[in-house]
N, C-alpha and C positions, 0 to 999 in steps of 0.2 A: 504494500500500500504506500502511496506517495507520502513522503515526509514533508511537513510544513516548515522546513528549515529556511534559513535566510536565502538559500539558493533558489527559492521559488520566485524571487524578484530579480529584476535586472538592474537594480540601483547601484550595485557594487558596495553597498553599505553593510556593516556587520550588524546593524540595528534595523528593525522594521519601522522605526519611528525617526523622524527628524526632531531630536530633542531640543533643538534651538528654535523651533517654530511656534512654541506656545509657552505660556507662563505656568508650566506644570507644577513647579515647586511652591508657588504662592497662591494659586487659585483652586487647587484640588478641593472639590466639594464646597467651595465658596462662591465662585462665579463661573459661568460657562465660558469656554474659550475654544477657538479653532486651532488646529495644528495640521501638520503634514505627515504623510506616511508613504511607504513604498510597496503597497499591496495591490495597486490598481491592475497590475498585469499578472496577478497570481492565478495559476491554473485551477486552484481549489475553488474558484468562484465562477468557472465556466458553467453555463446553464445545464449542460448534460451532467456535469459533476454534482451540481446542486440538486438536480432531480434524483440522482442516485442517493445522495445524502438524505434527502427526505424519506426515501424508501427505508434506509437504514434506521433512521430515527423512529419511524412509524413501527418498524418490526421490533425495535427494542423496548417499546412502551408496554409496560405491564400494569397499567393503571396508576403509575406514579406521576409525579409532577416535575420530574427532572428532564424528561426527553419527550417532546411532543411536537406536532405540526398543526398549525391553525391555518384555515383556508376559507376564503370567502370571495364573493364578487367584489371587484374593485369599486370604490365609491369616489366620485370626483368633487362632491360638495362637502367642504370641510365642516366638521363639528356639528353635523345635523343628527348624529346619533352617538351612543356610547361606543367607545373603541372596542371593547372586548365582548362583542355580541354579534349575532347574525352569521355564525359560522356554518359552513357546509360540510357534508361528508368528504372525507379525504381520499376517496377511491380514485379520483382523477387528478390528484395534485401533481403527480409525476409529469403528466402531459401538460398541465397548466404551466409548470415551471419551464419546461422545454420550449414552449411557445408563448412565453410571457409577453412578447411584444404585441400579440393580438388576442390573447386569451381573456383579457379583462379581469385579471385576478390579483389578489393580495394574499401573500403567503408569509407565514412566520415559522421558521424552523428553530426550535429551542432545544438546547442540549446537544449542539453539533459536536461537542467534544467527545461524544461517545465513539466517534470515528477517530482513531489514533492520530491521523494527520491533523485534525482540527484541535485535538488536545495538545499536540506539539506546537501548533500555532499559538494557542492560548498561553502555554508555558513561556514561549519566547516573548509574547507581547507583555505579559506580566513582569517578566524580567526587565524589558526595555522601559516599561512605565515606572518601575522602581528606580531605575537609573535616572530617568527624566525628572521624577518628582523629588528625588533626593531623600527619600524616607524608606525604611524597611517595609515596603508595601506588602510583600507576600507574608510577612509575619503577622500583619494586621488583618488579613483577609480570612473570613470565616466560611465563605462559599463563593464560587465563581462559575461563570457559564458563558458559552458562546451562543448568541442568537443571530440569525440571518434573515433579513427582510428581503423578499423578492416581490416587486410590484410592477404592474403594467403602467404605461405612460399616463400621467396626469392623475394618478390615484393618490389618495390621502391616508394618512394615519391620524385618526381623530385625537382631539385634546385629551390628555391623560398625564399622569406623572408616575414615576417609578420609585420603588422603595430601595433600589440599588444605586450604587455609583455606576455611571454609564459613560463609556467611551464609544462613540460612533465612528466607523470607518467607511467612507463612501468608496465603493469599488467600481460601479458602472452607472452611467447616467448622472444627471444633475437633479438636485432637489433643494427645496427651501425648508429650513427648520425654524419654526417660530417658537421662541422661548419666552418665559415669563419669570419674574423675580420671585423666588420661593419665600422671600421675606416681606413681600408686599401683602399686607393683611386685607386689602381690598380685593386682591386676586384670590388669596388662599387664607382662610381664617384658621385660627388655632383649632377650632372644632373640626374643620375639614381635615386637617393633618392628623388629629387624634383618631378620627373615625377611619381614615385611610390606613393608618398603621395598626389599628386594632381589629378591624372587621375584614374578613376575607371577601374579595370581590367588590369592595366599595369603589365608587366612582366620584370624580369631581365634575362639577358642572361648568360649562363654558357660557359666557355672556358676551354679546356683541361689543359691549363697551371695553372689553379686555383688549381688543385690537390696538387701541391707542397706546398700550403699554408693552406691546410685544417687541422683542428684538429678533430680527431675521438674519439667519446665517445662510449663506449660499454654499452648498456643498457640491464639489465636483470630484471626479476620480482622483485619488491621491490626497484628498482633504479629509479631515476628521473633526469631531466636535466632542468636547467634554460637557456632559449634562450632569450637574450636581444632583444628589439625592433630593427627591421631592420637588424638583423644579418642573412646573407644568410646561407642557409643550405639545405642538402638533406639527405634522410634516406633510409637505406636498411634493410629489414627483413632478418633474417637468416633462418635456416632449419625448423623452426616451424612457425605456424601461429602466428600473433601478435595482441595483443590488447593494445592500448596506449590511455590514456586519456590526454587531453590538457586543462589546465585552462588558459584562455586568458582574458586579461583585458586592458583597456585604463586608464592610470594614467594622472593626470593633467599636470605634468611637461613634460612628453614625448609627450602628445598631443599638448601642446603649441609649442614644438620643431617641430612637424609635420606641424603646421600652418606656422611657419617661412619658412619651405621648400616650402610650397604652394605659398607664396608670392615670394620666389626666383624663382620658376618655371615661374611665370608671368613675372618677371623682365628679365629672360633669354630669354623668347619669344620676348621681346622688344629689344633684343641685348644688354642688360645691364648685366655685369658680377656681380652677387650678392655676398654679404658677407655671408659666411657660418655661420650657427648657432654657438654660443659660442665665436665668434671673437669680437663682438661688442654688449654687453648686452643691451644697451639702444636701439639700432636699432632692436634687437631681440624682445624687449618688444613692440615696435611700430608695428612691423609686426604681432606678435601673437595677440596683442590687437585689431588690425583691423579685423582679422578673427574671434576672439572671440566675438567681438561686433555683428557680423553678424550671428553667430552660433545659431541655434534654442535652446531654453531653454526647449523644450519638444521633445527630440530625439526619433524617432520611432525605430531606429536600430543603429548599429555601424557606418554605413556610414553617418548618420546625425551627430553623435558626431564628426567624423573626417572631413567631407567634406561639411556640409551644409553651413557653412560660406563662404568657397571658391566658392561654386556654386552660392551663392547670389552675391558675388563680381564679378564673371565672367559673370553672366547672362546679365547685360546691355551691356557689350562688345560684347557678342555673338549676341545679338539682333541687335546692330548697324552693325556688320559685315554682318549678313544675309540681312539686308535692303540694305546695300551698294552693296552687290553682286547681289541682285535682280534687281538693277537699271542699272547694266552694260549692 
């Protein structure tokens, strides 16, 4: 099987990143920033190869949330529906990818690293990001993943946010990424963030007035974009089909911040106005420590990393509520 070593590019560089092209060391998980990479000519992203990768990922899925393929008809009107809905059966996804220019499709391949070539690529990129950021990044990562978006011309990825640190790598085609400030509470309230971190499958809502506050990044092959944790965004492909790789990972510091939001979600449900993260470090440590103590030490997937402690904390309360309701 093909190795994803540095030989897969023609850049002549020992790194897959141009570490001088972005403020990696100062802006990681603080502000979005663009950068350059050397993956645009990589054969791992040929359509035929990606179609075979989709087959591999589908075959490996045993009902887990680590490796899966999502497939739906491409939409061209941005933010008219929730992003993670309206999916179709995956029986024809292989042909949809091979003919993505005219198939009118939107495909997400998650867990590509189950193929050893993409695991090799992930390892190399995390090494390069560690050098670029100037921090022991790999020591701080609790979970990581390769996701690949394959979309027909003019298709959109609707407004959403991610719980992971995200580095996008544009491989083929041009697209626009529309980002919003995660610290703007007119865009994203504390309650929005609390619910997102605590409740599986929760969504954030887009309003037309948000357009006035968006930052637009133009992505072409060889360009990339860092999207901080919880930074809302939506994306539009332009006149060619698009292939975009996303390197996603949970870091300890940002995960502990998510745990604080989970406790705040519980407090808000009890009609207590909680203190936002960063305002009272000692209280933050108590909140994150509580969830951390209950979090599984053997996570099966990213949901276990993020929410297993919260689920254990709320399980007794849910049981009491169900018993009380049954007795009424």
